Backbone as a printed PyTorch tensor [residue, N CA C, xyz], in Angstrom:
tensor([[[ 55.5290, -13.7610,  10.1760],
         [ 55.4750, -12.5200,  10.2580],
         [ 54.0920, -11.5940,   9.6700]],

        [[ 53.2230, -11.4610,  10.5100],
         [ 52.0240, -10.7300,  10.0690],
         [ 51.8430,  -9.4490,   9.7420]],

        [[ 51.5660,  -8.9640,   8.6990],
         [ 51.2170,  -7.6230,   8.4220],
         [ 50.0590,  -7.0050,   9.1020]],

        [[ 50.2820,  -5.8100,   9.7300],
         [ 49.1170,  -5.1990,  10.7420],
         [ 48.4850,  -4.4020,   9.7750]],

        [[ 47.2900,  -4.5200,   9.3970],
         [ 46.5980,  -3.6600,   8.5040],
         [ 46.5830,  -1.9950,   8.9390]],

        [[ 46.4610,  -1.2990,   8.0120],
         [ 46.6650,   0.0020,   8.3230],
         [ 45.1980,   0.3510,   8.6620]],

        [[ 44.1030,   0.0240,   8.1800],
         [ 42.8280,   0.5480,   8.6760],
         [ 42.3960,  -0.6260,   8.9910]],

        [[ 41.6070,  -0.7370,  10.5400],
         [ 41.3140,  -2.2960,  10.7810],
         [ 39.7740,  -2.0180,  11.1240]],

        [[ 38.8270,  -1.8440,  10.4500],
         [ 37.6110,  -1.4290,  10.5820],
         [ 36.7400,  -2.0100,   9.5500]],

        [[ 36.5730,  -3.3960,  10.0730],
         [ 35.6490,  -4.4120,   9.1850],
         [ 34.1400,  -4.0690,   9.7540]],

        [[ 33.3510,  -3.8210,   8.5410],
         [ 31.9300,  -3.7160,   9.0340],
         [ 31.2740,  -4.8150,   9.4400]],

        [[ 31.2990,  -5.9130,   9.0550],
         [ 30.8990,  -7.0560,   9.8250],
         [ 31.3170,  -7.3540,  11.2130]],

        [[ 32.2870,  -6.9400,  11.6360],
         [ 32.6490,  -6.7550,  13.0560],
         [ 32.6680,  -5.8370,  14.1360]],

        [[ 32.5140,  -4.5290,  13.5460],
         [ 32.7050,  -3.2610,  14.8390],
         [ 31.5510,  -3.4200,  15.2220]],

        [[ 31.1990,  -2.8380,  16.3500],
         [ 30.1610,  -2.7950,  17.0640],
         [ 29.7640,  -4.0200,  17.7680]],

        [[ 30.3580,  -4.9720,  17.7160],
         [ 30.1930,  -6.6350,  17.8960],
         [ 29.1330,  -7.0620,  17.0760]],

        [[ 29.2210,  -6.3090,  15.4000],
         [ 28.6550,  -7.1600,  14.3520],
         [ 27.0230,  -6.5520,  14.4640]],

        [[ 27.2910,  -5.5700,  15.3610],
         [ 25.5610,  -4.4210,  15.1050],
         [ 25.6770,  -3.8720,  13.5600]],

        [[ 26.5280,  -3.5950,  13.2660],
         [ 26.2590,  -2.8180,  11.9420],
         [ 25.7090,  -4.0340,  10.6870]],

        [[ 26.3230,  -5.1740,  10.7090],
         [ 25.9980,  -6.2670,   9.8720],
         [ 24.5020,  -7.1310,  10.0730]],

        [[ 23.9950,  -6.8150,  11.3950],
         [ 22.6120,  -7.2340,  11.9090],
         [ 21.9360,  -6.3470,  11.1540]],

        [[ 22.5230,  -4.5150,  11.2230],
         [ 21.6140,  -3.7500,  10.5680],
         [ 21.2000,  -3.6740,   8.9710]],

        [[ 22.4990,  -4.0870,   8.4710],
         [ 22.2090,  -4.1480,   6.8990],
         [ 21.4730,  -5.6100,   7.0560]],

        [[ 21.8670,  -6.9850,   7.2020],
         [ 21.1090,  -7.7130,   7.1980],
         [ 19.5310,  -7.3250,   7.4800]],

        [[ 19.1410,  -6.5970,   8.0140],
         [ 17.6850,  -6.5170,   8.2400],
         [ 16.7030,  -5.6410,   7.2240]],

        [[ 17.8670,  -4.3360,   6.7160],
         [ 17.7650,  -3.7780,   5.6110],
         [ 17.4550,  -4.6250,   4.3310]],

        [[ 18.2710,  -5.4360,   4.3040],
         [ 18.3620,  -6.2420,   2.7810],
         [ 17.1880,  -7.3310,   3.1200]],

        [[ 16.7360,  -7.5140,   4.2000],
         [ 15.3300,  -8.4710,   4.2040],
         [ 14.4320,  -7.4180,   3.9920]],

        [[ 14.0560,  -6.6490,   4.5570],
         [ 13.0840,  -5.5280,   4.0650],
         [ 13.1180,  -5.3800,   2.3660]],

        [[ 14.3210,  -5.2440,   1.9020],
         [ 14.4360,  -4.7790,   0.4160],
         [ 13.6350,  -6.1870,  -0.4650]],

        [[ 13.8740,  -7.4680,   0.2080],
         [ 13.6820,  -8.4770,  -0.3000],
         [ 12.0820,  -8.6390,  -0.1830]],

        [[ 11.7670,  -8.6450,   1.0920],
         [  9.8920,  -8.3340,   1.3670],
         [  9.2840,  -7.6920,   0.3970]],

        [[  9.9510,  -6.3030,   0.0040],
         [  9.7100,  -5.7340,  -0.7860],
         [  9.4660,  -5.8240,  -2.1420]],

        [[ 10.6120,  -6.3230,  -2.8740],
         [ 10.5280,  -7.0080,  -4.1130],
         [  9.7340,  -8.0050,  -4.3050]],

        [[  9.5130,  -9.2330,  -3.5960],
         [  8.7970, -10.0510,  -3.5330],
         [  7.4430,  -9.7470,  -3.2730]],

        [[  6.8960,  -8.2500,  -2.7790],
         [  5.6740,  -8.1510,  -2.2740],
         [  4.5940,  -7.8830,  -3.7410]],

        [[  3.7740,  -8.4870,  -4.1400],
         [  3.1650,  -8.1660,  -5.0690],
         [  2.1000,  -7.0400,  -5.8010]],

        [[  1.8430,  -6.4930,  -4.4720],
         [  1.2600,  -5.1370,  -4.3670],
         [  2.1830,  -3.8540,  -4.9600]],

        [[  3.7200,  -3.8840,  -5.0960],
         [  4.7970,  -3.2080,  -5.3370],
         [  5.1490,  -3.4590,  -7.2690]],

        [[  5.7210,  -1.9830,  -7.5040],
         [  6.2040,  -2.2780,  -8.8840],
         [  7.3810,  -3.0450,  -9.0330]],

        [[  7.5190,  -4.3360,  -9.5350],
         [  8.8560,  -5.0130,  -9.5280],
         [ 10.0850,  -4.5460, -10.3950]],

        [[  9.4610,  -3.8790, -11.0810],
         [ 10.9340,  -2.7170, -12.0340],
         [ 11.3160,  -1.5760, -11.0760]],

        [[ 10.7630,  -1.1580, -10.2720],
         [ 11.1460,  -0.0970,  -9.3090],
         [ 12.5990,  -0.5870,  -8.6340]],

        [[ 13.5900,   0.5810,  -8.7740],
         [ 14.7430,   0.3440,  -7.7560],
         [ 14.2790,   0.6790,  -6.5220]],

        [[ 15.3490,  -0.4460,  -5.7060],
         [ 15.5740,  -0.3710,  -4.1980],
         [ 16.8030,   0.1270,  -4.1180]],

        [[ 16.9790,   0.7180,  -2.7710],
         [ 18.3010,   1.1830,  -2.2150],
         [ 18.4390,   0.7850,  -1.1330]],

        [[ 19.7880,   0.3740,  -0.2910],
         [ 20.2130,   0.3520,   0.8670],
         [ 21.4460,   1.3660,   0.7880]],

        [[ 21.2740,   2.0710,   1.7890],
         [ 22.3650,   3.1480,   2.0900],
         [ 23.0910,   2.7890,   3.5870]],

        [[ 24.1630,   2.9690,   3.4800],
         [ 24.9790,   2.8880,   4.7410],
         [ 25.3830,   4.1930,   5.1030]],

        [[ 25.0880,   4.9230,   6.0720],
         [ 26.1010,   6.4590,   6.1600],
         [ 26.9740,   6.2640,   7.7960]],

        [[ 28.0930,   6.3700,   7.1410],
         [ 28.9760,   6.2360,   8.3650],
         [ 29.1780,   7.7480,   8.7070]],

        [[ 28.9770,   8.1490,  10.1210],
         [ 29.4980,   9.5390,  10.5090],
         [ 30.6280,   9.4670,  11.3380]],

        [[ 31.4130,  10.2160,  11.6270],
         [ 32.4260,  10.4800,  12.4910],
         [ 32.5280,  11.7870,  13.1980]],

        [[ 32.9080,  11.6630,  14.3320],
         [ 32.9370,  12.7920,  14.9840],
         [ 34.2020,  12.8650,  16.0400]],

        [[ 35.1800,  13.7660,  15.4150],
         [ 36.7400,  13.5490,  15.9830],
         [ 36.5860,  14.2780,  17.4420]],

        [[ 37.6770,  14.1800,  18.0940],
         [ 38.1330,  14.7600,  19.4040],
         [ 38.5870,  15.8580,  19.4560]],

        [[ 39.0160,  16.9070,  20.0070],
         [ 40.1350,  17.8870,  20.0460],
         [ 40.8360,  17.2040,  19.6580]],

        [[ 41.5340,  16.3850,  20.2840],
         [ 43.1870,  16.0830,  20.0390],
         [ 43.4990,  15.3180,  18.7600]],

        [[ 42.1710,  15.0760,  18.1480],
         [ 42.3210,  14.2480,  16.7250],
         [ 42.8240,  12.8730,  17.0120]],

        [[ 42.5960,  12.2730,  18.1040],
         [ 43.3910,  11.0150,  18.2010],
         [ 42.3370,   9.6880,  18.3810]],

        [[ 40.9320,  10.3320,  18.4600],
         [ 39.9900,   9.2570,  18.6140],
         [ 38.5220,   9.6570,  18.0240]],

        [[ 37.6820,   8.9950,  17.4710],
         [ 36.7730,   9.4860,  16.7520],
         [ 35.5840,   8.4750,  17.1670]],

        [[ 34.4460,   9.4600,  17.4440],
         [ 33.0380,   8.7040,  17.9570],
         [ 32.5330,   8.5540,  16.5140]],

        [[ 31.9340,   7.5030,  16.1910],
         [ 31.1600,   6.6660,  15.0550],
         [ 29.8640,   5.7740,  15.2200]],

        [[ 29.0180,   6.6660,  14.0500],
         [ 27.6070,   6.3870,  14.2050],
         [ 27.4390,   5.6920,  12.8250]],

        [[ 26.7690,   4.2220,  12.4650],
         [ 26.6680,   3.7680,  11.0820],
         [ 25.4720,   3.8170,  11.3060]],

        [[ 24.3390,   4.3330,  10.3290],
         [ 23.1180,   4.2810,   9.9630],
         [ 23.1240,   3.3350,   8.6860]],

        [[ 21.9910,   2.8420,   8.8630],
         [ 21.4760,   1.8500,   7.3120],
         [ 20.2310,   2.2660,   7.1670]],

        [[ 20.0790,   2.6860,   5.7930],
         [ 18.8190,   3.3830,   5.4180],
         [ 18.0300,   2.5830,   4.3140]],

        [[ 16.5480,   2.3800,   4.3670],
         [ 16.3120,   1.5550,   2.8230],
         [ 15.4710,   2.5150,   2.4440]],

        [[ 15.1580,   2.4770,   0.5690],
         [ 14.3770,   3.2890,   0.1550],
         [ 13.4680,   2.0380,  -0.6400]],

        [[ 12.4090,   2.0030,  -0.5550],
         [ 11.4810,   0.8850,  -0.8490],
         [ 10.6980,   1.2580,  -2.0880]],

        [[ 10.0570,   0.5270,  -2.9930],
         [  9.2040,   0.6420,  -3.7100],
         [  7.9010,   0.6280,  -2.8920]],

        [[  7.2420,   1.8600,  -3.4450],
         [  5.6940,   2.0430,  -2.9580],
         [  4.7580,   1.2590,  -3.4340]],

        [[  3.6740,   0.7770,  -2.7550],
         [  2.5290,   0.3110,  -3.2490],
         [  2.0480,   0.5230,  -4.3210]],

        [[  1.7850,  -0.1950,  -5.3100],
         [  1.1220,   0.2260,  -6.3890],
         [ -0.6470,   0.8070,  -6.1290]],

        [[ -1.0770,   1.5840,  -6.8010],
         [ -2.5940,   2.2910,  -6.5200],
         [ -3.5700,   0.8800,  -6.9840]],

        [[ -4.3080,   1.1920,  -6.3860],
         [ -5.9960,   0.2360,  -6.6530],
         [ -6.7540,   0.9450,  -7.3960]],

        [[ -6.9500,   0.8920,  -8.3740],
         [ -8.1100,   1.5420,  -9.5840],
         [ -9.5430,   0.7460,  -9.0050]],

        [[-10.2990,   1.9670,  -9.2600],
         [-11.6760,   1.6800,  -9.0590],
         [-12.4260,   2.8360,  -9.4070]],

        [[-14.0500,   2.6110,  -9.8820],
         [-14.9580,   3.4220, -10.4870],
         [-15.8120,   3.9540,  -9.6350]],

        [[-16.1740,   5.1680,  -9.0620],
         [-17.2420,   5.5380,  -8.0370],
         [-18.4530,   6.1920,  -8.6200]],

        [[-19.1940,   6.0590,  -8.5230],
         [-20.7970,   6.2450,  -8.7630],
         [-21.1980,   7.4900,  -8.0860]],

        [[-21.3400,   8.7670,  -8.4660],
         [-21.8460,   9.6540,  -7.6720],
         [-23.3020,  10.1030,  -8.1410]],

        [[-24.0940,  10.7270,  -7.3010],
         [-25.5020,  11.1610,  -7.6230],
         [-26.1270,  11.7280,  -6.3050]],

        [[-27.4710,  11.8580,  -6.6020],
         [-28.3840,  12.4090,  -5.5520],
         [-29.4360,  11.6790,  -6.0580]],

        [[-30.1680,  11.4500,  -4.4830],
         [-31.4540,  11.0040,  -4.8960],
         [-32.4900,  12.0140,  -5.0200]],

        [[-34.0660,  11.8990,  -5.0270],
         [-35.0390,  12.6320,  -5.0310],
         [-35.2270,  13.7830,  -4.1570]],

        [[-34.8330,  13.5080,  -2.8590],
         [-34.6430,  14.2740,  -1.6840],
         [-33.5780,  15.3340,  -1.9650]],

        [[-32.4350,  15.2950,  -2.7360],
         [-31.0390,  15.7120,  -3.0570],
         [-29.8990,  15.2660,  -2.2100]],

        [[-29.9610,  13.8740,  -1.3850],
         [-29.0690,  13.5050,  -0.6650],
         [-27.9080,  12.9810,  -1.5580]],

        [[-26.7010,  13.0350,  -1.1550],
         [-25.5350,  12.8760,  -2.1080],
         [-25.5360,  10.8370,  -1.9590]],

        [[-25.5170,  10.2850,  -2.6870],
         [-25.0110,   8.9680,  -2.6730],
         [-23.7220,   8.7730,  -3.6250]],

        [[-22.9750,   7.6650,  -2.7230],
         [-21.6410,   7.2450,  -3.3690],
         [-21.6920,   5.8870,  -3.3680]],

        [[-21.1830,   5.1680,  -4.4220],
         [-21.0900,   3.6760,  -4.6240],
         [-20.3910,   3.4900,  -5.4680]],

        [[-19.3200,   2.3180,  -4.9790],
         [-18.4730,   1.7970,  -5.9690],
         [-19.0730,   1.1230,  -6.8350]],

        [[-18.5930,   1.3410,  -8.1660],
         [-19.0390,   0.2520,  -9.3680],
         [-18.2110,  -0.8950,  -9.4940]],

        [[-19.2490,  -1.7930,  -9.2730],
         [-19.0710,  -3.3000,  -9.1620],
         [-19.0150,  -3.8170, -10.6360]],

        [[-20.0160,  -3.8140, -11.4890],
         [-20.2970,  -4.4200, -12.5390],
         [-19.3660,  -4.0330, -13.6990]],

        [[-18.8220,  -3.0840, -13.4310],
         [-18.0410,  -2.7150, -14.9260],
         [-18.9850,  -1.6510, -15.8440]],

        [[-19.9370,  -1.4660, -15.7520],
         [-20.4900,  -0.8000, -16.7610],
         [-21.9280,  -0.1180, -15.9520]],

        [[-21.7810,   1.0090, -15.8580],
         [-22.9330,   2.1420, -15.1470],
         [-24.4450,   1.2850, -15.4400]],

        [[-25.0660,   1.0620, -14.7300],
         [-26.5130,   0.4790, -15.0110],
         [-26.6670,  -1.3400, -15.4830]],

        [[-25.8530,  -1.3850, -15.4330],
         [-25.6240,  -3.1690, -15.9640],
         [-25.5780,  -4.3110, -14.7950]],

        [[-26.4880,  -5.1040, -14.8470],
         [-26.5820,  -5.9520, -13.7330],
         [-25.0830,  -7.0280, -13.8680]],

        [[-24.8100,  -7.7950, -12.6890],
         [-23.7570,  -8.6420, -12.8760],
         [-24.2360,  -9.8310, -11.9970]],

        [[-23.5040, -11.1370, -12.4530],
         [-23.3140, -12.2150, -11.5580],
         [-22.1350, -12.4400, -10.6060]],

        [[-22.3730, -11.9710,  -9.2580],
         [-21.1640, -12.0180,  -8.1100],
         [-20.4500, -13.3620,  -8.4940]],

        [[-19.3650, -13.6760,  -8.6430],
         [-18.7680, -14.9080,  -8.5630],
         [-18.6420, -15.4480,  -7.1050]],

        [[-18.7600, -14.4100,  -5.9430],
         [-18.2870, -15.1340,  -4.5940],
         [-19.9830, -16.1070,  -4.4480]],

        [[-20.9350, -15.3340,  -4.6050],
         [-22.2310, -16.0710,  -4.0360],
         [-23.1430, -16.5750,  -5.2070]],

        [[-22.7950, -16.0450,  -6.7380],
         [-23.7820, -16.3400,  -7.6960],
         [-24.7950, -15.6770,  -7.7320]],

        [[-25.1650, -14.6740,  -7.0330],
         [-26.5630, -13.8030,  -7.2270],
         [-26.2060, -12.9610,  -8.0000]],

        [[-27.4930, -12.6310,  -8.7170],
         [-27.5140, -11.3480,  -9.4250],
         [-27.3920, -10.0650,  -8.8070]],

        [[-26.7500,  -8.8640,  -9.2070],
         [-26.5530,  -7.7080,  -8.2300],
         [-26.2620,  -6.7580,  -9.4700]],

        [[-26.7930,  -5.5810,  -8.4310],
         [-26.7730,  -4.2190,  -9.3400],
         [-25.5100,  -3.7550,  -9.5980]],

        [[-25.1970,  -2.5570, -10.6470],
         [-23.9710,  -2.4210, -10.7750],
         [-23.1550,  -1.5480,  -9.6980]],

        [[-23.9260,  -1.5200,  -8.3920],
         [-23.0880,  -1.0260,  -7.0440],
         [-23.0380,  -2.2630,  -5.8740]],

        [[-23.2060,  -3.4290,  -6.5190],
         [-23.2790,  -4.5380,  -5.5510],
         [-24.8250,  -5.1800,  -4.5800]],

        [[-25.6000,  -4.3010,  -4.7710],
         [-26.7700,  -4.7520,  -4.3320],
         [-27.5600,  -6.1390,  -4.8580]],

        [[-27.9770,  -7.0800,  -4.2170],
         [-28.9180,  -8.1460,  -4.9490],
         [-29.9400,  -7.4540,  -5.3630]],

        [[-30.0690,  -8.0450,  -6.4950],
         [-30.9850,  -7.7320,  -7.6220],
         [-32.5140,  -7.7690,  -6.6000]],

        [[-32.6140,  -9.1640,  -5.9520],
         [-33.6920,  -9.8100,  -5.2890],
         [-34.4480,  -8.5770,  -4.3920]],

        [[-33.3590,  -8.2610,  -3.9060],
         [-33.6270,  -6.8920,  -2.3830],
         [-34.1010,  -5.8600,  -3.2590]],

        [[-33.3570,  -5.3450,  -4.2310],
         [-34.0210,  -4.1050,  -4.9390],
         [-35.1460,  -4.2190,  -5.5650]],

        [[-35.7720,  -5.1360,  -5.8560],
         [-37.0340,  -5.4900,  -6.5450],
         [-38.2170,  -5.6080,  -5.5220]],

        [[-37.9480,  -6.3910,  -4.1620],
         [-38.7210,  -6.0960,  -3.4350],
         [-39.0410,  -5.0390,  -2.5780]],

        [[-37.9020,  -4.1790,  -2.5760],
         [-38.2620,  -2.8310,  -2.2340],
         [-39.0660,  -1.8320,  -3.1120]],

        [[-38.6250,  -2.2100,  -4.1220],
         [-39.5700,  -1.4060,  -5.7370],
         [-40.6890,  -1.9170,  -5.5230]],

        [[-41.4040,  -3.3010,  -4.9800],
         [-42.5690,  -3.7880,  -4.7950],
         [-43.5690,  -3.5660,  -3.8640]],

        [[-42.9130,  -2.7830,  -2.7890],
         [-43.6690,  -2.4890,  -1.7270],
         [-43.9330,  -0.9100,  -1.8970]],

        [[-43.4750,  -0.1610,  -2.8110],
         [-43.7600,   1.1950,  -3.2820],
         [-44.9400,   1.0810,  -4.2110]],

        [[-46.0900,   1.5520,  -3.7020],
         [-47.2120,   1.9780,  -4.4420],
         [-47.0260,   2.7850,  -5.4140]],

        [[-47.4680,   3.1720,  -6.7140],
         [-47.1240,   4.3200,  -7.3780],
         [-48.7140,   4.4220,  -7.9430]],

        [[-48.9480,   5.6090,  -7.4700],
         [-50.4290,   6.4830,  -7.8450],
         [-50.2190,   7.3960,  -9.0960]],

        [[-50.4350,   6.4000, -10.3080],
         [-50.0210,   7.2210, -11.9000],
         [-51.2480,   8.4120, -11.9020]],

        [[-52.5700,   8.8130, -10.8360],
         [-53.1690,   9.5150, -11.0830],
         [-53.0210,  10.8880,  -9.9750]],

        [[-52.2810,  10.7460,  -9.3430],
         [-51.3060,  11.6290,  -8.1310],
         [-50.5310,  12.4320,  -8.9950]],

        [[-50.9180,  13.6920,  -9.0050],
         [-49.9190,  14.6120,  -9.5290],
         [-48.6920,  15.3120,  -8.6280]],

        [[-47.8730,  15.4710,  -9.0810],
         [-46.7730,  16.2490,  -8.1280],
         [-46.7760,  17.3220,  -8.1240]],

        [[-46.4470,  17.9700,  -7.1010],
         [-46.4690,  19.7490,  -7.5060],
         [-44.9070,  20.0130,  -7.3410]]])
């Protein structure tokens, strides 16, 4: 003799397994987020299952909607330093500080070349400066 359940509403079986599919997808998103090295590993993630029931007038049937929501950890910020200034004509220049210290050159690990603090090859900068002839006798107004 089998006992009939008073509530026969198994989450893994309702809507032809659609709720289980949604829950599995949400858990996959959470797992991907946890394994993402660009997120904070200590932040809590959340999977929320919302079951909404809307009864009919006779109260003998109810429409059910199941929603699955995730709360993931955001990506962590990427810090850098920007150098700001104006040239002699007043034009604004903005460059990322690449060397770690303003005014310091460094060896780029990608190509092994000496570069300025903003990542320009030193050879190119020196070539540009050699092209300019400086007249020390000339007076500026």
